[in-house]
C-alpha positions, 0 to 999 in steps of 0.5 A: 503507508501503503497497501494494495487497494488504497493510499494515504494523504499523510506521509509516514513521518507526518502520520506518526507525529500526528498520531503521537499527539494523543495519549489515548486511542479509541477510548482505550487507556494506555496499558495492557488493554491498548497492547491487547487491542494493538495485537488484535488489530495488527493480526487482523490487518495481516490476515485480511490483507493476505486474504485479499491478495489470495482472493484477487489471485483466485478471481483473476486466475482460477475463475479466469476473470482476467480484468485487473482494472475492473477488479481494482475499480470495484475495490476503490468504489467500495472504499470511497462509499464506505469511507464517505459513510464513515466520515459523514453518515456514522461519523466514526472518523472526523472529516475536518478538511472539506475539499473544493471541486477545483482543488480535487480536479487540479491536485487530487485527480493527478494523484489518483492517476498514479494510484490507479496505475499502482492498483492496475499493474499490481493486480495484473502481475498476478496473471504472470508471476507466482504469489511467492515471487511477487512478495519477494519483489515487493522488497524492491519498493524502497529502491524506487521510492528513494530514487523518486525522492532524490530526483524530486529533491524531497530527500538527500541521499546518505551513504548508508541509505544508498548502501541499504538500497543497493543491498535490496537491489542485489537481493531482488536481482538474485531472487529474479535470477533464481525464478524458474517461471520468470516472465518479463512482462510480469516484471514490467508490471511489478516494477510499474506498480512500484514506480507508480506508488513512488510517483504517487508518494512524491506527488502527494508531498508536492500537491497535497502539502499542508492538508491535514487529512487522516487516511480514511478521509483522504481515501474518501476524496482519492477513491473517486479520482482513482476510480475515474482513471481505472474506469476510463482504462477499463472502458478502453481495454477490458469492458469490450472484451468482458462483453464479447467473452460473456465474462459477466457471468463469472460475477453473477455466479460468484457475487459474494466473492467479488463483494468480499474482495471489494469490502476487504479493500476498505478493511485493509485501509481501515485496519492499517490506519488503526494499527498506526494509531495504536502502534506506529508506521514502523510496526506496520512496515515490519508486519508487512514484511512478515506478512509477505514472508508468510505469503511466500510460505503459503505459495510454496505449501498450498499453491505448489509454487517452487522457490529455489535456493537462489531465490531464498538467498536473494530474498534474505538479502533483500530483507536485510537491506529492507530492515537496514533501510527502515532503521535509517528512516526511523533514525532520521524521523527521531532526529528531526522530531527531537530537533523540532522539540528543541527548537520549540522549547528554545522559542518558548524559553525566549 
């Protein structure tokens, strides 16, 4: 599970298996009420995550607060505080896995570095590319993720999987070719964000294997690690310019916008976690694709962004490859789950 301002400890297959162990969620019995709640939560996630993207762009572009590390660090700081309160103050989410400081320092801090890289470059790109084009480029994420998993030998390539990511790559290249206001620097930042997320996923599986943390509890530990690197980078790259340019006045003039952006970062993580509990990670992936498509339309209609026919064709190819890739992944998950159940049944019979 991925979103723009946060991460998760469990990978998607493990997360789905953990969620499937319980028959009731949030005290709601299976049936109509669960479906209704799932629809409400998923709709809220799509709305809040889309609004956060537009708000961050408004802060950095329209208000000219061009400091993505500071914006990202405020969101992660708020996420860390609110996740801690959720686990230890209000006890909405159980905190079952206490982490020692040496473990946090040696294993979570490196993961936090790539979280910070993902958030910084993912926000920086809005200074160079349009909202619509960025959503098109997000379809390229599985390509980089698959390459990282192959290199680290966490996944074996199949012909179908390779074909699906090649289709995504072809679609992305076509969309980039059709972009009128193409920025090479913007592309570098975008692919940097996707690469950081892929490396974070691999490092999570290597360094945090065996931890049974739910995403909110994981965020409680990873948010400070991410903030550390973001603050370090901001001190070197952004804060001196903020002081020199007097840009702090933008925050004083629009405090509620900055506060809303910070709180919504945590809201996106919480709603995503709840959506997976009520539905599945595949549902969230599909909704994420729908949300990105809607943002493309919003960019065209309300932000006067131009999408050419070549771009639209490339985006459709990417979406087809993305759907194919997700189908392959879910088939693999279902197959591995069936095998695990068969092995367990055979062991019990013995």
